[in-house]
C-alpha positions as CSV (number, residue, x, y, z in Angstrom):
1,X,-3.7,-14.9,-17.5
2,X,-0.4,-13.5,-17.9
3,X,-0.8,-13.4,-21.6
4,X,-3.9,-11.5,-21.6
5,X,-2.3,-9.2,-19.1
6,X,0.8,-8.4,-21.5
7,X,-1.9,-8.1,-24.5
8,X,-3.7,-5.7,-22.4
9,X,-0.4,-3.6,-21.7
10,X,0.5,-3.9,-25.3
11,X,-2.7,-2.6,-26.5
12,X,-2.8,0.4,-23.8
13,X,1.1,1.0,-24.7
14,X,-0.2,1.3,-28.6
15,X,-3.5,3.9,-27.6
16,X,-0.7,5.8,-25.4
17,X,1.7,6.4,-28.3
18,X,-0.7,6.9,-31.0
19,X,-2.8,9.3,-28.7
20,X,-0.9,10.2,-25.5
21,X,-3.7,13.1,-24.8
22,X,-6.6,10.4,-24.8
23,X,-6.2,9.9,-21.2
24,X,-7.3,12.1,-18.4
25,X,-4.7,14.1,-16.4
26,X,-5.0,13.1,-12.8
27,X,-2.4,15.1,-10.5
28,X,0.0,17.6,-11.9
29,X,0.6,16.4,-15.7
30,X,0.2,12.8,-15.1
31,X,-2.1,11.1,-17.2
32,X,-4.1,7.6,-15.9
33,X,-4.3,4.8,-18.8
34,X,-6.5,2.1,-17.4
35,X,-5.7,-1.4,-18.8
36,X,-9.1,-3.5,-20.1
37,X,-10.4,-6.5,-18.1
38,X,-7.6,-5.5,-15.3
39,X,-7.8,-3.3,-12.3
40,X,-4.1,-1.8,-13.2
41,X,-3.2,1.5,-15.0
42,X,-0.3,3.1,-16.7
43,X,0.6,6.5,-15.3
44,X,2.8,8.4,-17.5
45,X,3.5,12.0,-18.3
46,X,4.2,13.8,-21.4
47,X,7.7,15.7,-21.8
48,X,7.7,17.1,-25.0
49,X,6.9,14.4,-27.5
50,X,8.4,11.7,-25.0
51,X,6.2,9.7,-23.1
52,X,7.4,8.6,-19.8
53,X,6.2,6.0,-17.7
54,X,6.2,6.7,-14.0
55,X,4.4,3.4,-13.0
56,X,2.5,0.5,-13.6
57,X,-0.1,-0.4,-10.5
58,X,-3.1,-2.3,-9.1
59,X,-5.3,0.7,-8.8
60,X,-5.9,-0.2,-5.2
61,X,-2.3,0.5,-4.6
62,X,-1.3,4.0,-2.8
63,X,-0.6,6.9,-5.4
64,X,2.2,7.6,-3.1
65,X,4.1,4.9,-4.7
66,X,4.3,6.3,-8.4
67,X,4.3,10.0,-7.0
68,X,7.6,9.4,-5.0
69,X,9.0,8.0,-8.6
70,X,8.6,11.3,-10.0
């Protein structure tokens, strides 16, 4: 299962890098990219052409966790 999670994470990373505007804006300028087959998501923002990941969290977790990292 760990390899599957790693593969889904890599797929999501490729999607974010190739098309960072693909995922919806959630709060302020943070975008959420869900991982296929897992209840996790990558929370990120764009600063110019740079993708900055704020967190990779389980979707049931409190969003304040990643918000405090900004």
